[in-house]
C-alpha positions in Angstrom: 1.3 4.9 21.1 0.7 6.8 17.9 -0.7 5.7 14.6 1.2 6.8 11.4 0.5 6.3 7.7 2.9 4.0 5.9 4.8 5.8 3.1 7.7 3.4 2.4 9.0 -0.1 2.8 12.2 -0.9 4.7 14.5 -3.9 4.8 12.6 -7.2 5.2 9.4 -5.7 3.8 8.6 -3.9 7.0 6.3 -0.8 6.6 7.9 2.6 7.3 6.7 6.1 7.6 8.9 9.1 6.7 7.8 11.1 9.8 10.3 13.8 9.1 12.3 14.4 5.9 14.9 11.6 5.7 13.8 10.2 9.0 11.8 6.9 9.1 10.0 5.1 11.9 9.6 1.3 11.3 6.8 -1.0 12.0 7.6 -3.1 15.0 10.2 -0.6 16.4 13.2 1.4 15.4 14.1 4.6 13.6 16.4 4.9 10.6 17.7 7.8 8.6 19.4 8.6 5.4 22.4 9.7 7.5 22.5 6.7 9.9 25.2 4.1 9.8 25.8 2.4 6.5 23.1 4.5 4.7 25.8 7.2 4.2 23.5 9.6 2.5 21.5 7.1 0.5 17.8 6.6 1.4 17.4 3.3 3.3 13.7 2.9 2.2 11.7 2.6 -1.0 8.5 4.5 -1.6 5.3 2.4 -1.5 3.2 2.3 -4.6 0.6 5.2 -4.7 -2.3 2.7 -4.3 -1.1 1.2 -1.0 -3.1 2.5 2.0 -1.7 1.2 5.3 -0.9 2.4 8.8 0.8 1.1 11.9 1.5 2.2 15.5 4.8 3.5 16.9 5.9 4.0 20.5 6.7 7.2 22.4 10.4 6.3 22.4 10.3 5.9 18.5 8.9 9.3 18.2 11.5 10.8 20.6 14.3 9.2 18.6 12.8 10.5 15.4 12.7 14.0 16.8 16.4 13.7 17.8 17.4 12.6 14.3 15.3 15.4 12.7 16.9 18.0 14.9 20.4 16.8 14.1 19.7 17.0 10.4 18.1 20.4 10.4 20.6 21.9 12.8 23.9 20.6 11.5 26.0 23.3 13.2 25.3 21.6 16.5 25.4 18.0 15.2 28.0 15.5 14.3 25.9 14.3 11.4 26.2 15.4 7.8 23.9 18.3 6.6 20.8 17.3 4.7 21.2 17.7 0.9 18.6 19.4 -1.3 15.8 16.8 -1.9 16.2 17.3 -5.7 19.7 15.7 -5.5 18.6 12.5 -3.7 17.9 9.0 -4.9 14.6 9.2 -3.1 13.4 11.9 -5.4 14.6 9.9 -8.4 12.6 6.9 -7.1 9.5 9.0 -6.7 9.8 10.4 -10.2 10.2 6.9 -11.6 7.2 5.6 -9.6 4.7 8.4 -10.2 5.5 9.7 -13.7 6.6 8.6 -17.2 10.4 8.4 -16.6 11.0 7.3 -20.2 9.3 10.3 -21.7 11.1 12.7 -19.3 14.4 11.2 -20.1 13.8 11.4 -23.8 12.7 15.0 -23.6 15.9 15.9 -21.6 18.0 14.1 -24.2 16.3 16.0 -27.0 17.4 19.3 -25.4 20.9 18.1 -24.5 21.5 16.8 -28.1 20.5 20.2 -29.4 22.1 22.6 -26.9 25.1 21.1 -25.1 28.1 20.0 -27.2 29.6 17.5 -24.8 27.1 16.9 -22.1 28.8 13.9 -20.6 32.1 15.8 -20.1 30.4 18.8 -18.4 27.6 17.2 -16.3 27.6 18.4 -12.7 30.1 21.1 -13.7 28.5 23.4 -16.2 25.0 22.0 -16.2 22.9 19.8 -14.0 19.4 18.3 -13.9 17.1 18.9 -11.0 14.6 16.2 -10.0 11.2 17.1 -8.4 12.6 20.4 -7.1 9.2 21.4 -5.6 8.6 18.0 -3.9 10.0 19.1 -0.5 9.7 15.7 1.0 6.0 15.2 0.5 4.1 12.5 -1.5 2.2 15.0 -3.6 3.7 17.3 -6.2 1.9 20.6 -6.6 0.2 20.8 -10.0 2.3 23.9 -10.9 5.6 22.3 -9.9 8.4 21.2 -12.2 9.2 17.5 -12.6 12.7 18.3 -13.9 14.7 21.2 -15.2 18.1 21.5 -16.8 20.1 24.2 -15.0 22.9 25.9 -16.8 24.1 27.8 -13.8 22.9 31.3 -14.5 19.6 30.2 -16.0 17.4 27.2 -17.0 17.6 25.7 -20.5 14.8 23.3 -20.4 12.1 22.1 -18.0 9.2 19.6 -17.9 6.0 19.7 -15.9 2.9 17.5 -15.5 -0.5 18.5 -16.8 -2.8 17.5 -13.9 -6.5 16.8 -13.6 -7.0 16.5 -9.8 -4.5 13.8 -8.8 -4.3 12.3 -12.3 -1.5 13.1 -14.8 -3.2 13.9 -18.1 0.0 14.8 -20.0 3.3 16.6 -19.9 4.6 20.0 -21.1 8.2 20.5 -22.3 9.7 24.0 -22.4 13.0 25.1 -23.9 14.6 28.5 -23.7 16.0 29.8 -27.1 17.8 32.8 -28.5 15.1 34.9 -30.3 17.3 36.3 -33.1 18.8 32.8 -34.0 15.3 31.3 -34.0 14.1 33.9 -36.5 17.2 33.4 -38.7 17.0 29.6 -38.7 13.2 29.6 -39.4 13.3 32.4 -41.9 10.4 34.1 -40.2 9.8 36.8 -37.6 8.7 35.9 -34.1 5.1 37.2 -34.7 4.9 35.1 -37.9 6.2 32.0 -36.0 3.6 32.5 -33.2 0.8 32.6 -35.8 2.2 29.7 -37.7 2.5 27.4 -34.7 -0.3 28.7 -32.6 -2.0 25.3 -32.4 1.1 23.4 -31.2 3.5 25.8 -29.4 3.1 28.4 -26.7 5.6 31.4 -27.0 6.4 33.4 -23.9 9.0 36.0 -23.1 11.1 35.4 -20.0 11.6 38.5 -17.9 14.5 37.4 -15.8 17.4 39.8 -16.2 19.9 37.0 -17.1 18.2 36.7 -20.5 18.6 40.4 -21.3 15.5 40.3 -23.4 17.1 37.9 -26.0 15.3 34.7 -25.0 12.0 33.1 -26.0 10.4 30.2 -24.1 8.8 27.5 -26.4 6.4 25.1 -24.8 4.7 22.1 -26.3 2.8 19.1 -25.0 4.9 16.0 -25.1 3.8 12.4 -25.4 5.5 9.0 -25.9 4.8 9.2 -29.6 6.0 12.8 -30.0 8.8 14.2 -27.9 9.5 17.1 -30.2 8.5 20.4 -31.5 6.9 20.8 -34.9 9.5 20.1 -37.7 9.2 23.5 -39.2 10.2 25.2 -35.9 14.0 25.1 -36.1 14.7 25.7 -32.4 17.8 23.5 -31.9 20.6 26.0 -32.9 18.7 28.8 -31.1 18.8 26.7 -27.9 22.5 26.0 -28.3 23.3 29.7 -28.8 21.4 30.7 -25.7 22.9 27.8 -23.7 26.4 28.9 -24.7 25.8 32.4 -23.4 24.4 31.1 -20.1 27.3 28.7 -19.7 29.8 31.5 -20.2 28.2 33.4 -17.3 29.3 31.8 -14.1 26.2 33.1 -12.3 24.9 31.0 -9.5 26.1 27.4 -10.0 23.0 26.1 -8.2 23.0 22.9 -10.2 25.7 21.6 -7.9 23.2 21.5 -5.1 20.2 20.4 -7.1 21.8 18.0 -9.6 20.4 14.5 -9.5 23.1 12.0 -10.5 20.7 9.0 -10.9 18.5 10.9 -13.3 21.5 12.3 -15.2 22.8 8.7 -15.7 19.6 7.7 -17.3 19.6 10.8 -19.6 23.3 10.3 -20.6 23.0 6.6 -21.2 22.3 7.0 -24.9 24.8 9.9 -25.4 
């Protein structure tokens, strides 16, 4: 017998432990997986609230079955089961985001960017752009403090991302970052970039992305977001500058990684008001 920590709840309220990514052992016996039977790629369990601290025992045969399932998922070339999707694209990651962070604030921030940068987001979602959900989670219950909660992927580059400001294990706030075209930002604001940096030094962090895809034309704008203020300062006219850069990135086919990372459940929330 082995003792495991409960991470989830299964059908009938039974405790479950995600002993391997997408493989769950159940209190009282049994093993289930995202790829078993009627689950058909949908997580069969729900994450327990963070304050629940429980454990239970599993048998040797349960552990053996769990190992077989994990092997079939991670070695699909020798298995009859479907390959494991990126965790970012799963309903499980969406549920974790919803349980542990301010989903309403995250959705509003993503809408703010899409309204500014993407002309017809509903028509192009999952094709030209996608939204990643907890891309650094890697199947664990703790997100690294430097990790992204979400980012909007335009294929050859990111347009927007959001991260948590952590104090230990406590979320103190959120940071929203958008990528914009420098020349357009200066034209729209009527000031040079150094002048803008001085003007908004208390509210906005300006950085210069070095990735070759931006060709030196991009500026990253970061600000702390809250439920009462999901926006950059009014005088910083970033919206058209974000749209200009997004158009350039969308024209570059690049690496359409959002097809693997795109989370349809989070996208549905973001697009609901559009």
